[in-house]
C-alpha positions as CSV (number, residue, x, y, z in Angstrom):
1,M,136.6,-212.4,-62.9
2,N,140.3,-211.5,-63.3
3,C,142.3,-209.8,-60.6
4,F,142.4,-206.4,-62.2
5,K,138.6,-206.3,-62.6
6,S,138.2,-207.6,-59.0
7,L,140.5,-204.8,-57.8
8,L,138.5,-202.1,-59.6
9,L,135.2,-203.4,-58.3
10,G,136.7,-203.5,-54.8
11,L,137.8,-199.8,-55.1
12,W,134.3,-198.9,-56.3
13,C,132.7,-200.7,-53.4
14,M,135.0,-199.1,-50.8
15,T,133.4,-195.7,-51.6
16,L,130.0,-197.2,-50.8
17,Q,131.2,-198.3,-47.3
18,G,131.5,-202.0,-48.2
19,A,128.1,-202.4,-50.0
20,E,128.7,-204.2,-53.4
21,P,126.8,-202.6,-56.3
22,I,124.1,-204.8,-57.8
23,Q,124.2,-205.2,-61.6
24,L,120.6,-204.9,-63.0
25,T,121.2,-205.4,-66.7
26,D,123.8,-207.5,-68.5
27,D,123.5,-206.7,-72.3
28,G,126.2,-204.1,-72.2
29,R,124.4,-201.6,-74.5
30,M,124.4,-197.9,-74.0
31,K,121.7,-196.7,-71.6
32,F,120.3,-193.4,-70.5
33,T,118.0,-191.7,-68.0
34,P,116.8,-194.4,-65.6
35,V,113.8,-193.3,-63.5
36,F,111.6,-195.1,-60.9
37,V,107.9,-195.5,-61.6
38,D,105.0,-195.8,-59.1
39,G,107.3,-195.9,-56.1
40,D,109.6,-198.8,-56.9
41,L,107.2,-201.0,-58.9
42,S,109.4,-200.6,-62.0
43,L,112.4,-198.8,-63.4
44,S,112.1,-197.1,-66.8
45,Y,115.2,-196.3,-68.9
46,V,116.4,-195.8,-72.5
47,D,118.2,-198.6,-74.3
48,F,120.3,-197.8,-77.3
49,E,119.5,-201.1,-79.1
50,N,121.4,-200.2,-82.3
51,P,122.8,-197.1,-84.0
52,K,119.3,-196.1,-85.2
53,V,117.0,-197.2,-82.3
54,F,116.6,-195.6,-78.9
55,R,113.9,-197.7,-77.2
56,L,112.0,-197.1,-73.9
57,K,112.2,-200.2,-71.6
58,S,111.1,-201.0,-68.1
59,I,112.4,-203.4,-65.4
60,D,109.9,-205.0,-63.0
61,W,111.6,-204.2,-59.7
62,K,110.6,-207.5,-58.0
63,T,111.2,-209.9,-60.8
64,R,113.9,-208.0,-62.7
65,E,112.0,-208.8,-65.9
66,V,112.7,-206.4,-68.7
67,R,110.0,-205.4,-71.2
68,V,109.7,-202.9,-74.1
69,I,107.3,-200.1,-73.2
70,H,106.2,-199.4,-76.8
71,E,106.7,-202.6,-79.0
72,A,105.4,-200.8,-82.1
73,A,107.1,-197.5,-81.6
74,P,107.2,-195.6,-84.9
75,A,110.5,-193.9,-84.2
76,P,113.3,-193.7,-81.6
77,E,112.0,-192.6,-78.1
78,F,114.0,-191.4,-75.1
79,D,114.0,-189.2,-72.0
80,P,111.1,-190.7,-70.0
81,A,109.5,-188.6,-67.2
82,Y,106.7,-189.5,-64.8
83,S,104.7,-187.4,-62.4
84,A,105.0,-188.4,-58.7
85,D,101.2,-188.7,-58.4
86,G,101.2,-191.3,-61.1
87,N,99.0,-189.4,-63.5
88,Y,101.3,-188.5,-66.3
89,F,104.0,-190.0,-68.5
90,S,106.1,-187.9,-70.9
91,F,108.9,-188.8,-73.3
92,L,110.6,-187.6,-76.5
93,R,110.0,-189.0,-79.9
94,A,112.2,-188.5,-83.0
95,T,110.0,-187.2,-85.9
96,G,112.4,-187.4,-88.7
97,G,115.8,-185.9,-89.5
98,L,117.1,-184.0,-86.5
99,Q,113.7,-183.1,-85.1
100,V,112.2,-184.3,-81.7
101,S,108.6,-184.0,-80.5
102,L,107.5,-184.0,-76.9
103,V,104.7,-186.4,-75.9
104,I,102.6,-185.9,-72.8
105,R,100.3,-188.8,-71.9
106,H,97.7,-189.2,-69.2
107,R,98.3,-192.7,-67.9
108,K,94.7,-193.6,-67.1
109,S,92.7,-192.0,-69.9
110,K,95.6,-192.6,-72.4
111,E,94.9,-189.1,-73.8
112,E,98.0,-187.9,-75.5
113,V,99.3,-184.5,-76.5
114,V,102.2,-184.2,-79.0
115,I,104.1,-181.0,-79.1
116,A,105.8,-180.9,-82.5
117,P,109.2,-179.2,-83.0
118,E,109.7,-176.1,-85.2
119,S,111.0,-176.5,-88.7
120,G,114.7,-177.2,-89.3
121,F,117.1,-178.5,-86.7
122,S,115.1,-178.3,-83.4
123,G,113.8,-180.5,-80.7
124,Y,112.8,-180.8,-77.1
125,R,115.0,-182.2,-74.4
126,T,114.9,-183.5,-70.8
127,P,111.2,-183.2,-69.7
128,A,110.3,-183.0,-66.0
129,I,106.8,-183.1,-64.6
130,A,105.7,-181.3,-61.4
131,P,105.0,-183.6,-58.5
132,D,101.3,-182.5,-58.5
133,S,101.0,-182.8,-62.3
134,S,100.1,-179.1,-62.6
135,E,102.8,-178.3,-65.1
136,M,106.0,-179.6,-66.7
137,L,109.3,-178.3,-67.9
138,F,111.6,-179.0,-70.8
139,S,114.7,-177.6,-72.5
140,F,114.5,-176.2,-76.0
141,A,117.0,-174.3,-78.3
142,N,116.2,-170.6,-78.1
143,N,118.1,-167.5,-79.3
144,F,121.4,-169.4,-79.9
145,G,121.2,-170.9,-76.4
146,Q,119.1,-173.5,-74.7
147,D,116.3,-172.3,-72.5
148,I,114.0,-174.1,-70.0
149,F,110.3,-173.7,-70.7
150,R,107.2,-174.3,-68.7
151,V,103.9,-175.6,-70.1
152,D,100.6,-176.9,-68.6
153,M,99.8,-180.6,-69.1
154,K,97.9,-179.8,-72.4
155,G,101.1,-178.1,-73.8
156,G,99.7,-174.6,-73.4
157,G,100.9,-171.5,-71.6
158,R,104.4,-171.9,-72.9
159,T,106.8,-169.7,-70.9
160,A,110.6,-169.3,-71.0
161,L,112.1,-169.4,-67.6
162,T,115.9,-169.2,-67.8
163,G,116.5,-166.4,-70.3
164,A,118.4,-168.6,-72.8
165,K,121.7,-167.4,-71.2
166,G,124.0,-170.3,-72.2
167,I,122.8,-173.8,-72.3
168,N,120.1,-174.6,-69.7
169,V,119.0,-178.2,-69.4
170,W,118.1,-181.2,-67.2
171,P,115.4,-179.5,-65.0
172,S,114.3,-181.5,-61.9
173,Y,111.6,-180.6,-59.4
174,S,112.1,-180.8,-55.7
175,P,109.7,-183.4,-54.1
176,D,107.5,-180.6,-52.7
177,G,107.5,-178.7,-56.0
178,T,108.8,-175.5,-54.6
179,K,112.2,-175.6,-56.3
180,V,113.7,-176.6,-59.6
181,L,117.2,-177.9,-60.0
182,F,118.9,-177.5,-63.4
183,T,122.3,-177.5,-65.2
184,S,123.5,-174.3,-66.9
185,T,126.6,-172.9,-68.7
186,R,125.5,-169.3,-68.0
187,D,128.8,-168.7,-66.1
188,G,131.0,-170.4,-68.7
189,N,130.9,-174.0,-67.4
190,Y,128.3,-176.7,-66.7
191,E,127.2,-176.1,-63.1
192,L,124.2,-176.9,-60.9
193,Y,121.7,-174.2,-60.2
194,E,118.3,-173.9,-58.5
195,M,115.3,-171.6,-59.2
196,K,111.7,-171.3,-58.3
197,P,109.2,-173.0,-60.7
198,D,108.4,-169.6,-62.2
199,G,112.1,-169.0,-63.1
200,S,112.8,-166.5,-60.3
201,D,115.5,-166.5,-57.7
202,I,118.2,-168.4,-59.6
203,K,121.1,-169.5,-57.4
204,R,124.3,-171.3,-58.3
205,L,124.9,-174.4,-56.2
206,T,128.2,-175.8,-57.5
207,D,131.5,-174.3,-58.5
208,S,134.0,-176.5,-60.3
209,P,136.3,-176.0,-63.2
210,Y,134.9,-179.2,-64.7
211,Q,131.3,-180.2,-65.5
212,D,128.7,-180.7,-62.8
213,L,125.4,-181.9,-64.4
214,R,122.3,-184.1,-64.3
215,G,121.3,-183.3,-60.7
216,Q,118.4,-185.0,-59.0
217,Y,116.9,-184.2,-55.6
218,S,116.6,-187.0,-53.0
219,P,113.1,-188.2,-52.1
220,D,113.2,-186.0,-48.9
221,G,114.6,-183.0,-50.8
222,K,117.7,-182.7,-48.5
223,R,120.4,-184.0,-50.9
224,I,121.3,-183.9,-54.6
225,A,122.9,-186.7,-56.6
226,F,124.7,-185.5,-59.7
227,V,127.5,-186.3,-62.2
228,S,130.8,-184.5,-62.1
229,H,134.0,-184.6,-64.1
230,R,135.9,-182.7,-61.3
231,D,138.2,-185.7,-60.6
232,G,139.0,-186.5,-64.3
233,N,136.1,-188.6,-65.5
234,A,132.3,-189.0,-65.0
235,E,131.6,-190.0,-61.4
236,I,128.5,-189.9,-59.1
237,Y,128.6,-187.3,-56.3
238,L,126.2,-186.2,-53.5
239,C,125.8,-182.8,-51.9
240,N,123.4,-181.1,-49.6
241,A,120.4,-179.4,-51.3
242,D,122.2,-176.0,-51.0
243,G,125.3,-177.3,-52.8
244,T,127.4,-177.8,-49.6
245,N,129.2,-180.9,-48.4
246,V,130.1,-182.4,-51.8
247,R,131.3,-186.0,-51.6
248,R,132.2,-188.6,-54.2
249,I,130.2,-191.8,-54.4
250,T,131.8,-193.8,-57.2
251,N,135.4,-194.2,-58.0
252,H,136.3,-196.0,-61.2
253,E,138.4,-195.2,-64.3
254,E,135.3,-195.7,-66.5
255,R,132.1,-193.7,-66.7
256,D,129.4,-193.6,-64.0
257,D,126.5,-191.5,-65.1
258,Y,122.7,-190.7,-64.9
259,P,122.0,-191.2,-61.2
260,T,118.4,-191.6,-60.1
261,W,117.2,-192.0,-56.5
262,H,115.4,-195.1,-55.3
263,P,112.3,-194.0,-53.3
264,D,113.8,-195.2,-50.1
265,G,116.5,-192.5,-50.3
266,K,119.1,-195.1,-49.4
267,H,120.0,-196.3,-52.9
268,L,120.8,-194.9,-56.3
269,V,120.6,-196.5,-59.8
270,C,123.2,-195.3,-62.3
271,V,124.6,-196.2,-65.7
272,A,128.0,-197.6,-65.3
273,E,130.6,-198.5,-67.9
274,R,132.7,-201.5,-67.0
275,E,135.2,-202.9,-69.4
276,G,133.5,-201.1,-72.2
277,S,130.0,-202.4,-71.4
278,H,127.2,-200.1,-70.2
279,D,124.7,-201.4,-67.7
280,L,122.4,-200.3,-64.9
281,Y,123.7,-200.8,-61.3
282,L,122.1,-200.3,-57.9
283,L,124.3,-198.5,-55.4
284,T,123.8,-198.6,-51.7
285,L,124.6,-195.3,-49.9
286,G,126.2,-195.0,-46.5
287,D,124.8,-192.8,-43.7
């Protein structure tokens, strides 16, 4: 490791109160949306294997063994989501051209619902499943904006929640299912907002001239991890669940993105760019 790289890594570690990040992958390819499955038995994520293939993969948390989730996937797949009770798995599947379908699968029965996109340029984005598997959310283009919709686990009862005011995306349920965190441009810039699961009581949580996005509640619901460009590039930040006490977690000239909480609430996994390579890292949080 050269001196410059050592210095950068040291600066990154200082923000984590001396705990050195643990590199989980080493292939350097673009990666997206890591998420823990069944507690911390495994970590699912999207691997951009080549310019035409987004593939769902999983890391066994104990052995660090990587496997492909769908070896014979018929098309690129991305944005994995799992219910906290372990019953459902959802993801997106390209269906040709610029269209994307939403797949909802019961993990035990293997019963699968596929919600096809509308004709033309359209597709689903960023699914999130309620902790009790009663419903799920996703983002979809609607009336020249992007709205967050709610459906039941059979894909029925489709209801728009955010009014398609601007771009509304990346919904995330609180652990108790009483709130939904999301990103919106409704006030002119990407900021974090919260609402009730029925779309009511929308509140803005962050206020920055630069993008705040991809928020995730901590396992106890008291904190939010998110990505912000407020200091010049993509870095990981924490704040309280009400948006107060914003603090920066990573500090590097390259990109840190897609934070997800370890179930113990003391660690985050993120996608970090280092010397042009993109890999998953485990970050230890201070008190």
